[in-house]
PAZAPA-4460 file (N, C-alpha, C; in steps of 0.05 Angstrom, whole numbers, plus 32768, in hexadecimal, padded with zeros to 4 digits):
% residues 156
    n_x    n_y    n_z   ca_x   ca_y   ca_z    c_x    c_y    c_z   seq   type   mol
   803C   7E7E   7FD7   8025   7E8C   7FCD   802D   7EA7   7FC1     1      M     A
   8026   7EAC   7FA9   802D   7EC5   7F9C   8013   7ED3   7F94     2      T     A
   8013   7EEC   7F8F   7FFC   7EFC   7F87   7FFE   7F07   7F6C     3      T     A
   7FEA   7F0C   7F5D   7FEA   7F18   7F43   7FED   7F36   7F48     4      Q     A
   7FFF   7F42   7F37   8002   7F5E   7F39   7FF5   7F6C   7F22     5      L     A
   7FE9   7F84   7F26   7FDE   7F93   7F10   7FF5   7F9F   7F00     6      T     A
   7FEF   7FA6   7EE7   8005   7FB2   7ED8   8013   7FCA   7EE4     7      P     A
   8003   7FDA   7EF3   8010   7FF2   7F00   8020   7FEA   7F17     8      K     A
   8018   7FD5   7F27   8028   7FCA   7F3B   8042   7FC0   7F31     9      A     A
   8040   7FB0   7F1B   8058   7FA4   7F0E   806C   7FBA   7F05    10      Q     A
   8061   7FD0   7EFA   8070   7FE6   7EF1   8081   7FF3   7F08    11      E     A
   8072   7FF6   7F1F   807F   8001   7F37   8094   7FEC   7F43    12      A     A
   808F   7FD3   7F41   80A0   7FBE   7F4A   80B8   7FBC   7F3A    13      L     A
   80B8   7FC4   7F22   80CE   7FC6   7F10   80E6   7FD6   7F1B    14      D     A
   80E0   7FE9   7F2D   80F4   7FFA   7F3B   8104   7FEB   7F50    15      Q     A
   80FC   7FD2   7F57   8107   7FC3   7F6C   8112   7FA9   7F62    16      V     A
   8129   7FA0   7F6A   8132   7F86   7F63   812C   7F73   7F7A    17      Q     A
   811C   7F5F   7F73   8116   7F4B   7F88   8130   7F39   7F8C    18      L     A
   8132   7F32   7FA6   8149   7F22   7FAD   8145   7F04   7FA6    19      M     A
   815A   7EF6   7FA4   8158   7ED9   7F9E   8145   7ECB   7FB1    20      Q     A
   8132   7EBD   7FA7   811E   7EAE   7FB7   8107   7EBF   7FC1    21      G     A
   8107   7ED9   7FBB   80F3   7EEB   7FC6   80D9   7EE9   7FB4    22      E     A
   80C2   7EE5   7FC1   80A9   7EE4   7FB4   8096   7EF8   7FBF    23      E     A
   8085   7F02   7FAD   8070   7F14   7FB6   8059   7F04   7FC2    24      I     A
   8050   7F0C   7FDB   803A   7EFF   7FE6   801F   7F0E   7FE6    25      T     A
   8023   7F29   7FE5   800C   7F39   7FE8   8011   7F54   7FDD    26      Y     A
   7FFE   7F62   7FCF   8001   7F7C   7FC4   7FE7   7F8B   7FC4    27      C     A
   7FE8   7FA5   7FCF   7FD1   7FB6   7FCD   7FDA   7FD2   7FC4    28      I     A
   7FC6   7FDF   7FBA   7FCD   7FFA   7FAE   7FBF   800F   7FC1    29      Q     A
   7FCD   8023   7FC9   7FC2   8037   7FDA   7FBA   804F   7FC7    30      A     A
   7FA9   8061   7FD4   7FA1   8078   7FC6   7FB3   8090   7FCB    31      D     A
   7FC1   8098   7FB8   7FD5   80AE   7FBC   7FC8   80C8   7FBF    32      G     A
   7FAF   80CD   7FB7   7FA2   80E7   7FBA   7F90   80E9   7FD2    33      F     A
   7F92   80D6   7FE5   7F80   80D5   7FFD   7F85   80ED   800D    34      F     A
   7F6E   80F9   8016   7F6E   8111   8027   7F61   810B   8042    35      L     A
   7F50   80F8   8042   7F42   80F2   805C   7F27   80E2   8056    36      G     A
   7F18   80DC   806A   7F02   80CB   8067   7EE9   80DA   8064    37      S     A
   7EE9   80F4   8068   7ED0   8105   8065   7EC9   8107   8047    38      M     A
   7EB0   8107   8041   7EA6   8106   8024   7EB2   811D   8013    39      P     A
   7EB4   8134   801E   7EBD   814B   8010   7EDB   8149   800A    40      I     A
   7EEB   813D   801C   7F07   8136   8017   7F0A   8122   8002    41      Q     A
   7EF9   810E   8002   7EFA   80FA   7FEC   7EF4   8106   7FD1    42      K     A
   7EE1   8119   7FCF   7EDB   8126   7FB7   7EF2   8136   7FAD    43      I     A
   7EFF   8144   7FBF   7F17   8154   7FB8   7F2D   8142   7FAE    44      I     A
   7F32   812B   7FB9   7F45   8119   7FB2   7F3E   810E   7F97    45      A     A
   7F26   8108   7F92   7F1D   80FC   7F77   7F22   8113   7F62    46      T     A
   7F1D   812D   7F67   7F20   8142   7F55   7F3F   8144   7F50    47      L     A
   7F4F   8144   7F64   7F6C   8146   7F61   7F77   812F   7F4E    48      Q     A
   7F6D   8116   7F54   7F75   80FE   7F43   7F6D   8101   7F27    49      A     A
   7F55   810C   7F23   7F4C   8110   7F07   7F5D   8124   7EF9    50      S     A
   7F63   8139   7F06   7F74   814F   7EF8   7F8F   8143   7EF3    51      I     A
   7F9A   8134   7F05   7FB5   8128   7F01   7FB5   8115   7EEA    52      A     A
   7F9F   8104   7EE9   7F9C   80F2   7ED3   7F9B   8100   7EB8    53      K     A
   7F8A   8115   7EB7   7F85   8123   7E9F   7F9F   8132   7E94    54      F     A
   7FB1   8139   7EA8   7FCB   8146   7E9F   7FE1   8130   7E9D    55      T     A
   7FDB   8117   7E9D   7FEF   8102   7E99   7FFD   80FC   7EB1    56      G     A
   7FF3   8100   7EC9   8001   80F9   7EE1   7FF4   80E5   7EF2    57      G     A
   8000   80DE   7F09   7FF5   80CA   7F1A   8004   80CA   7F35    58      H     A
   7FF7   80BE   7F48   8005   80B9   7F63   7FFD   809D   7F69    59      I     A
   8010   808A   7F69   800C   806F   7F70   801C   8066   7F88    60      R     A
   800E   8057   7F99   801D   804C   7FB1   8016   802F   7FB3    61      V     A
   8029   801E   7FB6   8025   8002   7FB8   8032   7FF6   7FD1    62      F     A
   8024   7FE7   7FDF   802F   7FD8   7FF5   8032   7FBA   7FEE    63      L     A
   804B   7FB2   7FEC   804F   7F96   7FE2   805D   7F87   7FF8    64      I     A
   8052   7F6E   8000   805D   7F5F   8013   806B   7F47   8005    65      L     A
   8083   7F41   800D   8092   7F29   8002   8097   7F16   8017    66      T     A
   80A4   7F00   8011   80AA   7EED   8027   80C4   7EF8   8036    67      N     A
   80D0   7F0E   802E   80E7   7F17   803B   80E4   7F36   8046    68      M     A
   80D4   7F45   803B   80D2   7F60   8043   80B7   7F6D   803B    69      R     A
   80B4   7F85   8043   809C   7F95   803B   80A8   7FAC   802A    70      V     A
   809A   7FB0   8013   80A3   7FC5   8001   808C   7FDC   8000    71      L     A
   8093   7FF4   8001   8082   8009   7FFD   808B   8019   7FE4    72      L     A
   807D   8017   7FCE   8084   8022   7FB5   8074   8039   7FAF    73      L     A
   8080   8052   7FA7   8070   8068   7FA2   8079   8073   7F85    74      Q     A
   8065   807A   7F76   806A   8085   7F5C   805A   809F   7F58    75      S     A
   8066   80B3   7F50   8058   80CD   7F4B   8061   80DA   7F32    76      Q     A
   804F   80E1   7F21   8057   80EE   7F07   8043   8106   7F03    77      A     A
   804E   811A   7EF4   803F   8132   7EEE   8044   8138   7ED2    78      Q     A
   8031   8142   7EC3   8033   814B   7EA9   8041   8137   7E96    79      W     A
   8035   8121   7E93   803D   810B   7E80   8058   8102   7E88    80      C     A
   8061   8103   7EA2   807C   80FA   7EA9   8092   810D   7EA8    81      G     A
   808B   8127   7EA3   809F   813C   7EA4   80AC   813F   7EBE    82      C     A
   809C   813A   7ED3   80A7   8137   7EEE   80A0   811D   7EF9    83      T     A
   80B3   810F   7F04   80AE   80F5   7F0D   80BD   80ED   7F26    84      K     A
   80B1   80E0   7F39   80BC   80D8   7F52   80B7   80BB   7F57    85      V     A
   80CA   80AC   7F5D   80C7   8090   7F62   80D4   808D   7F80    86      L     A
   80C6   8080   7F8F   80D0   8079   7FAC   80CC   805D   7FB2    87      G     A
   80E0   8052   7FC0   80E0   8036   7FC8   80E9   8034   7FE4    88      V     A
   80D7   802A   7FF6   80DE   8027   8012   80DF   8008   8018    89      N     A
   80F3   7FFE   8023   80F5   7FE2   802A   80F3   7FDF   8048    90      T     A
   80E3   7FD0   8053   80DF   7FCB   806E   80E4   7FAE   8075    91      I     A
   80F7   7FAB   8086   80FD   7F8E   808E   80E4   7F81   809B    92      S     A
   80DF   7F6A   8090   80C7   7F5D   809C   80CA   7F56   80B8    93      S     A
   80E4   7F55   80C3   80E7   7F50   80E1   80E1   7F69   80F1    94      R     A
   80E2   7F81   80E3   80DE   7F98   80F4   80C2   7FA1   80F5    95      S     A
   80AE   7F92   80E9   8093   7F99   80E9   8089   7F90   8104    96      V     A
   807E   7FA3   8114   8073   7F9D   812D   8056   7FA1   8130    97      I     A
   8049   7FAE   811C   802E   7FB3   811E   8023   7FB7   8102    98      E     A
   800B   7FAE   80FE   7FFB   7FB3   80E5   7FDE   7FB3   80EB    99      A     A
   7FCE   7FC0   80DB   7FB3   7FC1   80E0   7FA3   7FCB   80C9   100      G     A
   7F89   7FC9   80C7   7F79   7FD2   80B4   7F5E   7FDD   80C0   101      A     A
   7F55   7FF1   80B4   7F39   7FFC   80BC   7F2A   8004   80A5   102      S     A
   7F0F   8005   80AB   7EFA   800F   8098   7EE9   8023   80A6   103      K     A
   7EE8   803B   8099   7ED9   804F   80A3   7EC1   8056   808E   104      E     A
   7EA8   8059   8099   7E92   805F   8088   7E86   8079   8090   105      T     A
   7E81   808A   807C   7E74   80A6   8081   7E5B   80A7   8070   106      R     A
   7E47   80B3   807A   7E2D   80B6   806C   7E24   809C   8060   107      I     A
   7E27   8087   806F   7E1C   806C   8068   7E29   805E   804F   108      C     A
   7E35   806D   803D   7E40   8060   8025   7E5B   8069   801C   109      F     A
   7E67   807D   8029   7E84   8086   8022   7E97   8076   8034   110      V     A
   7EA5   8063   8028   7EB6   8052   8037   7ED4   805B   8031   111      H     A
   7EE4   8059   8047   7F00   805B   8044   7F0D   8044   8053   112      T     A
   7F20   8037   8046   7F2F   8023   8053   7F4C   802A   8055   113      R     A
   7F57   8024   806B   7F72   802E   8072   7F82   8015   807E   114      V     A
   7F9C   8012   8075   7FAC   7FFF   8083   7FC4   800E   808E   115      V     A
   7FD1   8001   80A1   7FEA   800F   80AC   7FFD   7FF7   80B4   116      H     A
   8016   7FFF   80B1   802B   7FEC   80B8   803E   7FFD   80CB   117      I     A
   8047   7FF2   80E1   8059   8000   80F0   8073   7FEE   80F5   118      E     A
   808A   7FFA   80F0   80A3   7FEB   80F4   80AF   7FF8   810E   119      S     A
   80C7   7FEF   8114   80D5   7FFB   812B   80DB   8017   812A   120      H     A
   80DD   8023   8111   80E4   803E   810C   80CE   804F   80FD   121      T     A
   80BB   8043   80F1   80A9   8054   80E2   808C   8048   80E1   122      Q     A
   8079   8059   80DC   805C   804F   80DA   8052   805A   80BF   123      R     A
   8046   8048   80B0   803C   804F   8096   801D   8049   8095   124      Y     A
   800E   805F   808E   7FF2   805C   808D   7FE9   8062   8072   125      T     A
   7FD8   8052   8065   7FD0   8054   804A   7FB4   8050   8045   126      L     A
   7FA6   8063   8036   7F8A   805F   8030   7F8B   804C   8017   127      A     A
   7F7B   8039   8017   7F7D   8024   8002   7F66   8026   7FEE   128      I     A
   7F6E   8024   7FD4   7F5A   8025   7FBE   7F50   8009   7FB8   129      K     A
   7F37   8008   7FB1   7F2C   7FF0   7FA5   7F32   7FD7   7FB7   130      K     A
   7F2B   7FDA   7FD0   7F30   7FC3   7FE2   7F16   7FBC   7FEE   131      L     A
   7F0F   7FA2   7FF0   7EF8   7F97   7FFD   7EFF   7F90   8017   132      R     A
   7EE9   7F8B   8028   7EEE   7F83   8044   7EFD   7F69   8045   133      D     A
   7EF8   7F55   8033   7F08   7F3E   8034   7F24   7F42   802F   134      E     A
   7F2C   7F56   801F   7F47   7F5D   801A   7F54   7F69   8032   135      D     A
   7F45   7F77   8042   7F4F   7F84   805B   7F55   7F6D   806E   136      L     A
   7F45   7F59   8070   7F49   7F43   8081   7F62   7F33   8077   137      R     A
   7F65   7F30   805E   7F7C   7F22   8052   7F95   7F31   8058   138      A     A
   7F95   7F4B   8057   7FAD   7F5A   805F   7FB4   7F57   807B   139      F     A
   7F9F   7F58   808D   7FA4   7F55   80AA   7FB0   7F39   80B0   140      T     A
   7FA4   7F25   80A3   7FAE   7F0A   80A6   7FCA   7F06   809D   141      T     A
   7FD2   7F12   8086   7FEE   7F0F   807C   8000   7F1E   8092   142      H     A
   7FF9   7F35   809B   800A   7F44   80AC   800B   7F37   80C8   143      M     A
   7FF5   7F2B   80D0   7FF4   7F1D   80E9   8008   7F05   80E8   144      S     A
   8008   7EF5   80D3   801A   7EDF   80D0   8037   7EE9   80D3   145      Q     A
   803D   7F00   80C5   8058   7F0A   80C6   8060   7F12   80E2   146      L     A
   804E   7F21   80EF   8055   7F29   810B   8057   7F13   811D   147      I     A
   8045   7EFE   811B   8048   7EE6   812D   8063   7ED9   8129   148      I     A
   806B   7ED6   810F   8084   7EC9   8108   809A   7ED8   8115   149      A     A
   809A   7EF3   8112   80AE   7F04   811E   80B0   7F00   813C   150      N     A
   809A   7F00   814A   809A   7EFD   8167   80A4   7EE1   816E   151      S     A
   809F   7ECC   815F   80A8   7EB1   8166   80C6   7EAF   8161   152      Q     A
   80D0   7EBD   814E   80EE   7EBF   814A   80FC   7ECD   8160   153      Q     A
   80EF   7EDF   816B   80FD   7EF0   8181   80FD   7EE0   819A   154      H     A
   80EB   7ECD   819E   80E9   7EBD   81B6   80FF   7EA7   81B6   155      Q     A
   8108   7EA0   819F   811C   7E8A   81A0   8137   7E94   81A8   156      I     A
***
């Protein structure tokens, strides 16, 4: 099973060489400007994102699951690319020990969705953009399948 990537996700993925036989199974985009779930924090983050976009910049974070590993791709640019930072973290799928998702609602209509992945050495927590509740469940299902497969391999 493969997933369709957005053009921005594909651009970030161009920084990584997929291994032979590796397929992308799931991809989500995180909010690089996230400050918190309080409405005032979300307004500040939206203002910062607008200023960055107006000046030709961005912060993009993608969490990509493949059949072999988990990739955390980060792209940050300022002033039409005069300053650019690209980051790639590769997490062994065998080292993933915990994953989860949550949704927080403030003032009845301000929603924040967060996912996290924990490996043996690191914990990554990401606020997610444009994600529905069904997508949160799908993420949790994908990660649960990975963790269960890992635990069954360790028992053998």
